[in-house]
N, CA, C and O of each residue as an XYZ file, in Angstrom:
480
protein
N     -28.434     -6.133     11.530
C     -27.236     -6.325     11.271
C     -26.322     -5.294     10.695
O     -26.598     -4.961      9.543
N     -25.324     -4.735     11.236
C     -24.536     -3.931     10.515
C     -23.528     -4.395      9.632
O     -22.738     -5.300      9.901
N     -23.588     -3.550      8.239
C     -22.787     -4.142      7.098
C     -22.161     -2.879      6.440
O     -22.778     -1.829      6.259
N     -20.936     -3.090      6.123
C     -20.066     -2.047      5.127
C     -19.830     -2.860      4.085
O     -19.237     -3.930      4.229
N     -20.309     -2.390      2.835
C     -19.822     -3.205      1.667
C     -19.173     -1.758      0.820
O     -19.697     -0.658      0.641
N     -17.623     -2.370      0.347
C     -16.833     -1.548     -0.461
C     -17.016     -2.144     -1.637
O     -17.459     -3.281     -1.798
N     -16.560     -1.121     -2.763
C     -16.446     -1.349     -4.042
C     -15.690     -0.295     -4.797
O     -15.565      0.839     -4.334
N     -15.115     -0.703     -6.111
C     -14.426      0.440     -6.590
C     -12.756      0.166     -6.999
O     -12.051      0.877     -7.715
N     -12.415     -0.996     -6.353
C     -11.017     -0.968     -6.277
C     -10.632     -1.620     -7.750
O     -11.453     -2.055     -8.558
N      -9.321     -1.590     -7.899
C      -8.992     -2.439     -9.193
C      -7.418     -2.231     -9.341
O      -6.672     -1.777     -8.473
N      -7.034     -2.701    -10.744
C      -5.348     -2.531    -11.055
C      -5.324     -1.440    -11.835
O      -6.112     -1.369    -12.777
N      -4.538     -0.551    -11.606
C      -4.379      0.695    -12.347
C      -2.822      1.018    -12.501
O      -2.003      0.469    -11.766
N      -2.487      1.839    -13.386
C      -1.271      2.335    -13.833
C      -1.242      3.578    -12.953
O      -2.274      4.184    -12.669
N       0.144      3.996    -12.468
C       0.559      5.168    -11.956
C       0.138      6.625    -12.665
O       0.592      7.002    -13.746
N      -0.749      7.313    -11.905
C      -1.163      8.582    -12.464
C      -2.763      8.330    -12.703
O      -3.525      9.255    -12.982
N      -3.087      7.285    -12.595
C      -4.650      6.824    -12.987
C      -5.490      7.327    -11.720
O      -4.992      7.923    -10.765
N      -6.831      6.999    -11.859
C      -7.885      7.538    -10.799
C      -8.886      6.366    -10.538
O      -9.152      5.475    -11.345
N      -9.311      6.486     -9.495
C     -10.378      5.431     -9.143
C     -11.044      5.929     -7.942
O     -10.476      6.546     -7.040
N     -12.533      5.562     -7.994
C     -13.386      6.054     -7.148
C     -13.960      4.979     -6.364
O     -14.636      4.167     -6.995
N     -13.801      4.778     -4.874
C     -14.201      3.996     -4.136
C     -15.482      4.280     -3.481
O     -15.754      5.436     -3.157
N     -16.287      3.309     -3.265
C     -17.408      3.401     -2.814
C     -17.814      2.568     -1.293
O     -17.474      1.402     -1.088
N     -18.428      3.225     -0.514
C     -18.648      2.481      0.997
C     -20.178      2.598      1.234
O     -20.632      3.739      1.316
N     -21.041      1.520      1.355
C     -22.343      1.437      1.641
C     -22.748      0.941      3.048
O     -22.993     -0.256      3.199
N     -22.823      1.729      3.997
C     -23.626      1.202      5.222
C     -25.016      0.911      5.375
O     -25.929      1.718      5.199
N     -25.149     -0.500      5.773
C     -26.539     -1.006      5.872
C     -27.042     -1.480      7.304
O     -26.419     -1.384      8.362
N     -28.337     -2.024      7.094
C     -28.599     -2.581      8.545
C     -29.239     -1.600      9.527
O     -29.110     -0.394      9.320
N     -30.015     -2.110     10.731
C     -30.506     -1.464     11.512
C     -29.709     -0.488     12.598
O     -30.210      0.470     13.187
N     -28.405     -0.949     12.712
C     -27.411     -0.234     13.375
C     -27.320      1.272     12.761
O     -26.881      2.228     13.402
N     -27.738      1.332     11.601
C     -27.137      2.814     11.032
C     -28.512      3.269     10.619
O     -29.448      2.561     10.247
N     -28.456      4.834     10.776
C     -29.663      5.580     10.432
C     -29.087      6.992      9.731
O     -28.091      7.621     10.091
N     -29.854      7.258      8.802
C     -29.509      8.772      8.208
C     -29.420      9.905      9.222
O     -28.739     10.917      9.054
N     -30.320      9.591     10.505
C     -30.306     10.667     11.526
C     -29.300     10.216     12.591
O     -29.521     10.566     13.750
N     -28.161      9.437     12.303
C     -27.373      9.274     13.272
C     -26.144     10.746     13.199
O     -25.251     10.785     12.353
N     -26.300     11.546     13.967
C     -25.616     12.908     13.665
C     -24.139     12.411     14.025
O     -23.234     12.938     13.377
N     -23.855     11.628     14.813
C     -22.488     11.371     15.173
C     -21.769     10.337     14.703
O     -20.722      9.967     15.235
N     -22.364      9.715     13.508
C     -21.649      8.904     12.626
C     -20.709      9.321     11.760
O     -21.107      9.935     10.770
N     -19.432      9.116     11.909
C     -18.392      9.512     11.091
C     -18.172      8.264     10.046
O     -18.425      7.115     10.408
N     -17.743      8.525      8.882
C     -17.200      7.720      7.908
C     -15.935      7.756      7.660
O     -15.397      8.844      7.862
N     -15.122      6.693      7.188
C     -13.632      6.894      7.038
C     -12.919      5.840      6.073
O     -13.559      4.900      5.602
N     -11.738      6.013      5.837
C     -11.131      4.948      5.129
C      -9.820      4.745      5.888
O      -9.237      5.635      6.509
N      -9.340      3.220      5.746
C      -8.330      3.221      6.270
C      -7.410      2.179      5.168
O      -8.035      1.600      4.279
N      -6.083      2.011      5.277
C      -5.662      1.047      4.182
C      -4.536      0.138      4.862
O      -3.980      0.464      5.911
N      -4.265     -1.006      4.174
C      -3.168     -1.850      4.840
C      -2.452     -2.341      3.782
O      -3.129     -2.970      2.969
N      -1.013     -2.217      3.499
C      -0.340     -2.649      2.497
C       0.455     -4.194      3.107
O       0.755     -4.384      4.286
N       0.645     -5.027      2.141
C       1.199     -6.285      2.638
C       2.551     -5.776      3.434
O       3.345     -4.922      3.040
N       2.594     -6.513      4.632
C       3.664     -6.520      5.649
C       3.784     -5.269      6.440
O       4.737     -4.941      7.147
N       2.451     -4.478      6.175
C       2.570     -3.292      6.688
C       1.174     -3.060      7.969
O       0.153     -3.747      7.940
N       1.349     -2.335      8.660
C       0.036     -1.987      9.830
C      -1.025     -1.297      8.945
O      -0.604     -0.897      7.860
N      -2.247     -1.103      9.206
C      -3.145     -0.587      8.933
C      -3.128      0.781      9.342
O      -2.950      1.038     10.533
N      -3.333      1.935      8.277
C      -3.008      3.244      8.484
C      -4.344      4.035      7.923
O      -5.066      3.715      6.979
N      -4.432      5.074      8.733
C      -5.571      5.958      8.526
C      -5.349      6.478      6.981
O      -4.258      6.540      6.414
N      -6.598      6.829      6.438
C      -6.421      7.413      5.048
C      -7.206      8.895      4.865
O      -6.755      9.895      4.306
N      -8.489      8.731      5.492
C      -9.440      9.815      5.233
C     -10.773      9.652      6.279
O     -11.095      8.517      6.633
N     -11.331     10.520      6.630
C     -12.580     10.714      7.429
C     -13.400     11.967      7.101
O     -12.945     13.030      6.678
N     -14.748     11.659      7.376
C     -15.626     12.675      6.917
C     -16.911     12.515      8.188
O     -17.293     11.447      8.667
N     -17.331     13.664      8.483
C     -18.381     13.720      9.563
C     -19.861     13.502      8.881
O     -20.025     13.468      7.661
N     -20.708     13.388      9.661
C     -22.187     13.244      9.243
C     -22.629     14.433      8.169
O     -23.238     14.281      7.110
N     -22.139     15.660      8.762
C     -22.534     16.694      7.711
C     -21.878     16.779      6.394
O     -22.380     17.435      5.482
N     -20.964     16.247      6.292
C     -19.998     16.049      4.933
C     -19.110     17.444      4.841
O     -18.468     17.681      3.817
N     -19.108     18.249      5.836
C     -18.414     19.240      5.697
C     -16.812     19.141      6.102
O     -15.882     19.544      5.404
N     -16.725     18.593      7.221
C     -15.395     18.286      8.123
C     -14.930     16.983      7.667
O     -15.553     15.922      7.619
N     -13.716     17.247      7.337
C     -12.979     16.004      6.725
C     -11.581     16.184      7.052
O     -11.126     17.328      7.061
N     -10.838     15.181      7.326
C      -9.633     14.921      7.480
C      -8.743     13.901      6.915
O      -9.142     12.745      6.774
N      -7.622     14.246      6.601
C      -6.865     13.207      5.455
C      -5.331     12.770      6.042
O      -4.743     13.544      6.797
N      -4.872     11.791      5.738
C      -3.303     11.720      6.234
C      -2.663     12.258      5.217
O      -2.962     12.295      4.023
N      -1.459     12.806      5.981
C      -0.409     13.717      4.955
C       0.022     13.003      3.391
O       0.183     13.600      2.327
N       0.119     11.789      3.619
C       0.470     11.145      2.428
C      -0.630     11.198      1.261
O      -0.306     10.787      0.147
N      -1.830     11.658      1.470
C      -2.673     11.322      0.406
C      -3.293     12.967      0.241
O      -3.940     13.164     -0.787
N      -3.155     13.929      1.023
C      -3.438     15.030      0.660
C      -3.349     15.809     -0.710
O      -2.283     15.836     -1.324
N      -4.423     16.412     -1.158
C      -4.281     16.946     -2.366
C      -4.573     15.864     -3.591
O      -4.760     16.311     -4.722
N      -4.605     14.575     -3.373
C      -4.976     13.421     -4.370
C      -6.092     12.517     -4.075
O      -6.698     11.868     -4.929
N      -6.319     12.513     -2.869
C      -7.462     11.797     -2.428
C      -8.842     12.633     -1.755
O      -8.659     13.336     -0.761
N      -9.739     12.552     -2.150
C     -10.968     13.320     -1.609
C     -12.186     12.310     -1.229
O     -12.603     11.385     -1.926
N     -12.609     12.682     -0.060
C     -13.606     11.793      0.502
C     -14.822     12.734      0.582
O     -14.689     13.902      0.946
N     -16.069     12.181      0.219
C     -17.224     12.963      0.295
C     -18.244     12.054      0.776
O     -17.936     10.885      1.009
N     -19.578     12.523      0.969
C     -20.607     11.910      1.636
C     -21.913     12.433      1.175
O     -22.182     13.572      1.557
N     -22.714     11.869      0.481
C     -23.962     12.466     -0.304
C     -25.002     12.688      0.785
O     -24.800     12.191      1.893
N     -26.020     13.347      0.564
C     -27.106     13.543      1.524
C     -27.839     12.087      1.886
O     -28.541     12.053      2.896
N     -27.731     11.248      1.320
C     -28.155      9.800      1.943
C     -27.364      9.738      3.197
O     -27.954      9.125      4.086
N     -26.254     10.176      3.504
C     -25.362      9.854      4.710
C     -24.877      8.352      4.878
O     -23.830      8.135      5.489
N     -25.585      7.365      4.369
C     -25.112      6.174      4.612
C     -23.902      5.680      3.525
O     -23.514      4.512      3.526
N     -23.481      6.463      2.816
C     -22.624      6.229      1.660
C     -21.406      7.172      1.727
O     -21.593      8.370      1.940
N     -20.168      6.677      1.552
C     -19.089      7.639      1.285
C     -18.207      7.142      0.334
O     -17.971      5.947      0.160
N     -17.707      8.099     -0.299
C     -16.736      8.023     -1.607
C     -15.518      8.432     -1.284
O     -15.367      9.287     -0.411
N     -14.346      7.809     -2.026
C     -12.984      8.121     -1.838
C     -12.546      8.360     -3.211
O     -12.234      7.374     -3.880
N     -12.473      9.610     -3.767
C     -11.860      9.674     -5.144
C     -10.363      9.860     -4.953
O      -9.773     10.713     -4.290
N      -9.927      8.943     -5.630
C      -8.336      8.949     -5.736
C      -7.868      9.122     -7.043
O      -8.168      8.364     -7.966
N      -6.924     10.392     -7.178
C      -6.412     10.914     -8.402
C      -4.714     10.918     -8.229
O      -4.105     11.147     -7.183
N      -4.148     10.608     -9.524
C      -2.699     10.782     -9.705
C      -2.133      9.466     -8.562
O      -1.493      9.733     -7.545
N      -2.446      8.302     -8.896
C      -2.347      7.280     -7.914
C      -0.743      6.974     -8.109
O      -0.070      7.269     -9.097
N      -0.327      6.340     -6.971
C       1.193      6.127     -6.974
C       1.267      4.600     -6.555
O       0.362      4.045     -5.931
N       2.491      3.948     -6.980
C       2.507      2.622     -6.514
C       2.587      2.576     -4.776
O       2.314      1.463     -4.328
N       2.803      3.256     -4.106
C       2.711      3.420     -2.818
C       1.341      3.435     -2.168
O       1.080      3.302     -0.972
N       0.425      3.643     -3.305
C      -0.881      3.700     -2.735
C      -1.544      2.100     -2.699
O      -2.692      1.870     -2.319
N      -0.779      1.271     -3.076
C      -1.154      0.112     -3.254
C      -1.612     -0.734     -1.932
O      -0.796     -0.737     -1.010
N      -2.615     -1.324     -1.778
C      -3.092     -1.876     -0.419
C      -4.498     -2.002     -0.487
O      -5.135     -1.467     -1.395
N      -5.217     -2.906      0.720
C      -6.573     -2.948      0.847
C      -6.982     -1.811      1.439
O      -6.405     -1.321      2.410
N      -8.130     -1.263      0.820
C      -8.589     -0.153      1.451
C     -10.223     -0.480      2.223
O     -11.197     -0.919      1.612
N     -10.190     -0.224      3.310
C     -11.265     -0.815      4.259
C     -12.219      0.692      4.615
O     -11.716      1.747      5.002
N     -13.378      0.500      4.419
C     -14.158      1.582      5.188
C     -14.495      1.343      6.488
O     -14.786      0.196      6.828
N     -14.502      2.428      7.430
C     -14.539      2.280      8.551
C     -15.964      3.340      9.175
O     -16.239      4.361      8.544
N     -16.613      3.033     10.186
C     -17.608      3.749     10.688
C     -17.700      3.666     12.164
O     -17.696      2.610     12.796
N     -17.802      5.103     12.772
C     -17.813      5.379     14.084
C     -19.064      5.575     14.416
O     -19.572      6.546     13.855
N     -19.884      4.862     15.291
C     -21.102      5.259     15.379
C     -21.751      4.754     16.918
O     -21.950      3.579     17.229
N     -22.012      5.923     17.755
C     -22.621      5.752     18.997
C     -21.705      4.933     20.005
O     -22.103      4.174     20.888
N     -20.421      5.244     19.689
C     -19.152      4.586     20.385
C     -18.451      3.366     19.965
O     -17.445      2.875     20.477
N     -19.373      2.799     18.596
C     -18.665      1.437     18.217
C     -17.949      1.750     17.052
O     -18.133      2.810     16.454
N     -17.048      0.797     16.645
C     -16.360      0.737     15.327
C     -16.981     -0.249     14.585
O     -17.420     -1.243     15.162
N     -17.102     -0.092     13.141
C     -17.720     -1.024     12.395
C     -16.556     -0.923     11.382
O     -15.901      0.109     11.237
N     -16.318     -2.200     10.611
C     -15.281     -2.382      9.465
C     -15.999     -3.248      8.229
O     -16.719     -4.222      8.449
N     -15.731     -2.809      7.079
C     -16.185     -3.606      5.877
C     -14.936     -4.622      5.702
O     -13.971     -4.671      6.465
N     -15.122     -5.366      4.636
C     -14.144     -6.264      4.221
C     -12.925     -5.717      3.577
O     -11.777     -6.048      3.872
N     -13.299     -4.772      2.588
C     -12.168     -4.095      1.851
C     -12.246     -4.194      0.288
O     -12.967     -5.007     -0.289
N     -11.556     -3.425     -0.244
C     -11.608     -3.455     -1.812
C     -10.066     -3.020     -1.991
O      -9.555     -2.076     -1.388
N      -9.361     -3.911     -2.975
C      -8.011     -3.881     -3.022
C      -7.908     -3.030     -4.316
O      -8.668     -3.035     -5.285
N      -6.664     -2.215     -4.076
C      -6.302     -1.159     -4.937
C      -4.711     -1.458     -5.140
O      -3.868     -1.392     -4.245
N      -4.457     -1.835     -6.631
C      -2.832     -2.129     -6.831
C      -2.915     -1.259     -8.058
O      -3.717     -1.173     -8.987
N      -1.457     -0.458     -7.626
C      -1.080      0.653     -8.707
C       0.489      0.217     -9.019
O       1.415     -0.008     -8.241
N       0.415      0.184    -10.569
C       1.726     -0.348    -11.011
C       2.478      0.833    -11.639
O       1.908      1.817    -12.111
N       3.780      0.655    -11.605
C       4.487      1.920    -12.423
C       4.957      1.728    -13.643
O       5.481      2.658    -14.256
């Protein structure tokens, strides 16, 4: 059974940093799934879910939403089934539920999310 578990969210002040983690587990995922992309989306209250960042299997190719470029960094260690989102210089507008997403073999998988709240 496929499972994505996020952690690392919290309540912080503007300018602070956080690191979110997402671990993929279950027979659906393998270290050798070369097409397996991992990414993060977020949804603020009253708003639609939006793309934040994505990283491919190699860990080399990444993409970011314009709103987070330069402040958020997505990484993927050699284990390949984990991704991190390093968030720096957080702003109140970053407040949202952050959900991990995996695209693998034509399927989309989602975690339950971890809440990030940034106060000014």
